[in-house]
C-alpha positions in Angstrom: 2.7 39.8 -22.1 5.7 40.8 -20.1 6.5 43.9 -22.5 2.7 44.5 -21.8 3.1 44.8 -18.4 6.1 46.8 -18.4 4.5 49.5 -20.8 1.3 49.6 -18.0 3.4 50.5 -15.5 4.8 46.6 -14.0 7.1 48.2 -11.4 6.0 51.6 -11.2 4.3 51.4 -7.7 3.8 48.9 -5.1 0.0 48.6 -5.7 0.6 47.4 -9.1 3.1 45.1 -8.4 1.8 41.3 -9.9 0.4 38.4 -8.4 0.4 35.2 -9.1 -2.4 32.6 -8.1 -1.8 29.1 -8.4 -4.6 26.8 -8.2 -3.7 23.0 -7.0 -5.0 20.1 -8.5 -4.1 17.0 -10.5 -4.5 16.9 -14.3 -6.6 14.6 -16.4 -10.3 14.0 -17.0 -10.6 11.1 -14.3 -9.8 13.8 -11.6 -12.4 16.7 -12.9 -14.9 17.7 -10.3 -12.9 15.7 -7.2 -12.4 17.3 -4.1 -8.7 17.0 -4.5 -9.1 19.6 -7.5 -11.2 22.8 -6.1 -8.2 24.6 -6.6 -8.5 24.2 -9.9 -12.0 25.0 -10.1 -11.0 28.5 -8.3 -8.7 29.6 -10.8 -11.3 28.8 -13.4 -14.0 30.7 -11.8 -11.5 33.8 -11.1 -10.2 33.9 -14.7 -13.6 33.7 -16.0 -14.8 36.3 -13.8 -12.1 38.7 -14.7 -12.0 38.1 -18.4 -8.6 36.1 -18.1 -8.1 33.6 -21.1 -6.3 30.4 -19.6 -4.7 29.4 -23.0 -0.7 28.9 -22.6 1.1 26.6 -21.1 4.4 27.8 -19.3 6.3 26.4 -16.7 4.5 23.2 -16.3 1.2 24.9 -15.7 -2.0 26.0 -17.5 -1.4 29.6 -17.6 -3.5 32.9 -18.4 -2.1 36.5 -17.7 -4.2 39.8 -17.3 -4.8 42.5 -15.5 -7.9 43.2 -12.7 -7.8 46.9 -13.0 -4.2 48.3 -13.2 -2.6 45.1 -11.3 -1.4 42.4 -13.3 -2.5 39.0 -12.3 -0.5 35.8 -13.5 -2.9 32.2 -13.0 -1.6 29.0 -13.1 -3.0 25.3 -12.7 0.4 23.0 -12.2 0.1 20.0 -14.3 2.6 18.3 -12.6 0.2 16.5 -9.9 -0.5 17.9 -6.2 2.6 16.6 -4.6 4.9 18.4 -7.4 3.2 21.6 -7.8 6.1 23.3 -6.7 7.8 22.3 -9.4 5.5 24.8 -11.2 5.0 27.7 -8.9 8.6 27.9 -7.9 10.0 28.5 -11.5 6.8 30.9 -12.0 7.4 33.0 -9.4 11.3 33.1 -10.2 10.5 33.8 -14.2 8.7 36.7 -13.1 10.7 38.3 -10.3 8.0 37.9 -7.9 8.6 37.7 -4.1 6.9 35.1 -2.1 4.7 37.6 -0.4 3.2 37.9 -4.0 2.2 34.1 -4.7 -0.9 33.0 -3.7 -1.6 29.1 -3.7 -5.2 27.6 -3.6 -6.1 24.5 -2.0 -8.7 22.2 -0.6 -8.5 21.5 2.8 -10.4 19.1 5.1 -9.7 20.6 8.2 -12.5 23.3 7.2 -16.3 22.5 6.7 -17.4 21.9 3.0 -17.8 25.5 1.7 -15.8 27.7 4.5 -12.9 29.6 3.4 -9.3 30.9 5.1 -7.0 33.4 3.6 -3.8 32.4 5.1 -0.4 34.3 5.1 2.0 31.5 5.1 1.4 27.5 4.6 2.3 26.6 8.0 2.7 23.1 9.1 4.4 21.9 5.4 1.1 21.8 3.6 1.1 22.3 -0.3 3.7 24.9 -0.8 4.0 25.9 2.7 6.2 28.5 1.9 3.2 30.8 0.0 0.3 32.4 1.3 -2.6 30.6 0.6 -6.5 30.0 0.2 -7.9 27.2 1.9 -11.0 26.1 0.7 -12.9 23.6 2.7 -14.0 20.1 1.8 -14.8 18.8 5.3 -13.8 15.5 6.4 -14.4 11.9 5.3 -17.5 10.4 6.8 -17.0 7.6 9.5 -13.6 5.6 8.8 -13.2 6.3 4.8 -9.6 6.7 3.6 -9.0 10.0 3.3 -7.3 9.3 0.1 -10.4 7.9 -1.3 -12.6 10.9 -0.1 -10.1 13.4 -1.8 -10.6 11.7 -5.1 -14.5 11.4 -5.0 -16.9 14.1 -6.6 -19.1 16.1 -4.5 -22.7 15.2 -3.9 -25.2 18.1 -4.7 -25.6 19.3 -1.7 -21.6 19.6 -1.1 -21.2 20.8 -4.6 -23.5 23.8 -3.9 -21.7 24.8 -0.9 -18.4 24.9 -2.9 -20.4 26.7 -5.9 -21.1 29.3 -3.5 -17.8 29.8 -1.7 -15.9 30.0 -5.1 -17.9 33.0 -5.7 -17.3 34.2 -2.3 -13.4 33.5 -2.9 -13.7 35.6 -6.0 -14.9 38.3 -3.7 -12.1 37.7 -1.7 -9.3 37.8 -4.2 -10.4 40.9 -5.9 -10.5 42.6 -2.1 -6.8 41.4 -2.0 -6.1 43.0 -5.0 -7.4 46.2 -4.2 -6.8 46.1 -0.4 -3.4 43.8 0.0 -3.5 40.3 1.8 -3.3 41.7 5.4 -6.5 44.0 5.2 -8.2 41.4 2.9 -7.6 38.4 4.7 -8.6 39.9 8.4 -12.1 41.1 6.7 -12.9 38.1 4.7 -12.1 35.6 7.4 -13.9 37.5 10.0 -17.3 36.9 7.7 -16.0 33.4 7.4 -15.6 32.6 10.6 -19.5 32.9 11.3 -20.5 30.5 8.2 -17.9 28.0 9.6 -19.7 28.0 12.7 -23.1 27.7 10.9 -21.8 24.8 8.4 -19.4 22.6 10.9 -23.0 21.2 12.2 -24.7 20.9 9.2 -24.1 17.6 7.2 -23.5 17.3 3.6 
């Protein structure tokens, strides 16, 4: 694929420089569909929407590669478990000689209402792969005194799953916007839209 990317103009223009999208989660059937695995789900939904097969294992990740328009895109779901995902994302970026500003990480976020998304330029305060830009996927806070770890490993109820399904489709739109207009412009536009969704959903239980 790398040779194909070169033939199609891998380094011919800034607008055609490749992106690496990394969805975080935990491998294994028992984690499928849990709140902590929405990063994996975002990768799967995006891959299906643009026709990129996730059919390889590369740098400890389930991996796919293709083009969205003329832009090369690499997709990865690290199989190292959440806390060690940098062991996959870092080597992938190095392998394809990508600067940090061409890597975007998707992950769950309890500080956002369920179904609200945010595009952010960097990881902030030492959260998952903090050096990379990220797409934060809101899963809401645990109810009452529930242990956050237990909450993360639960599956969504029907109402929450509907919100997440909608959010993932919105995420696909945001990622396509990013590929065509860049991170700064797409984040400004997308986050402005999501701000009003945030206000509406934060008072609605799931």
